[in-house]
N, C-alpha and C positions, 0 to 999 in steps of 0.2 A: 550477434542474432538475438531476431525480433522473436516477444515471446506473442500463445496466440490472445488470439482477442477473446477477452474474459467476459460474460455474459452473464450479467447481474439483474434481479428481480429485487427492488425495494417495498416495503409497501410506509406508504405517509397519512399512519391511523390518524384518524378524526374526531373527538369526544368530550361535545362542547369545548365548542371552539380552542380546543387544545389539541395537540402534535402529540404521538406516542418516540420522546428518542433519549441517547443512552449513549454511557462515554466511553470511547476507543482502552479495554483497558491497558497498560505498559508491556510492550514486549510484541504487541503486535502494526498491523498497517496503517501508517495513519496512527497511530497508540496519542493517545490524550485529544479527537477534534473528537464534537459531537458529531452521531450516525442516528439514524433511523432506519428500524429492523431490515436486513436483507444478507443476499448473499448470490450466490451462486448457480446459476441456472442450473439443473440436471434432467438432461435430455433424457425422456423424452417431454415433457413440462416446460410449458407452456410460462414467460416468465412474472403473467398472473400467479401462477402453479408457484412457481420459485419464492413470490413474497406472500403468502399466504402462508409457505410453511417455515420458511427462518421467520417469520415474526412470529408464531405456533414454539417452535421450536428455544429462538430467542426468548422471545418474553412470557411463555405459555397462554395467548393471549390468542384466541378466535379469531379473525376479520374478513371481508369478505371486501371482495375486490368492485368499487365503483367504475372506477376508468383509468387509463393510461394518462398517466397529470402532463407529461414529460419525460423525453426519450434525450440523452445526454454521450454522446463519444467521446474520450476524455483522454490523456495520455498522459501515465504518471511515473516517478521513475522506474517503482514497482514493477508496472505494466502498464497494458492499452484495455483499458473496462467500454463495454456501455449500458448502461445504466435504463431501467424503466424505472422511473416511479409510478408505484399504483397508488389510487388516490382509495385509499381504504375505509370500512368502518366496523365494529366491534358485530358482532354476532349478537344479536338483541336479549340472547341467555345469560349473559356474564357479570360477573361486575369488575368494572373494569381501575379494580383497587386492589386484583390481584395479581399482581402484575411481580415478574422475576429481577432483583438487580441488576444491573446497573441504570432501567429501564425506570423513568420517570413520564408525567404528565409536560408537557410546558407550553405555557398559554400562546398562541399565536402571534401577538404583542413583543413576547419577548424571545420569539426568534432567530432575533436581529443580534442577540446579544451575546448567543452560541458560535464558537465558532469551531466550524462545519470546513469538509474538504471541499478544495474549490472548484472538486466536479457539480460540488452545491447549487453555485452559487443562483443558479437558473428558476430552478423548480424553489428554491428560496423567495427567492421575488416573485414568481404565480402565487406561493403560498401566503401571501404578504398584502396582495392582491385582491387574494379570492373572496367568496362569502360563503362565512359559514355554514356547513354542512346539517347542525340539526343548533 
């Protein structure tokens, strides 16, 4: 029996040519992989609202979605996901240094050295080819 499709909103937070990245803890799905802040959509919110909420809950940072950069449907052993990757920026009135662990700023050119889940392959290629926003 297949599981229902999980819709996920993900924040690709860019600040000074760096992206917000965390490492998935042991005991979780995809443990040890790098990740961008994100999580399951709670209806009736949009995936942009999901990305903003999840980023705030996971990192303590407030972000603004700029545009949907990529959408990826992927089948993992643990279930099917539809990932909406939202390119985001920090809201102006906060410090980028007020991060909650395990989150960190990773320079764009170093993203390829991190091990991300397979469903992130296409969006990472897009990020590495794109021009910085600030």
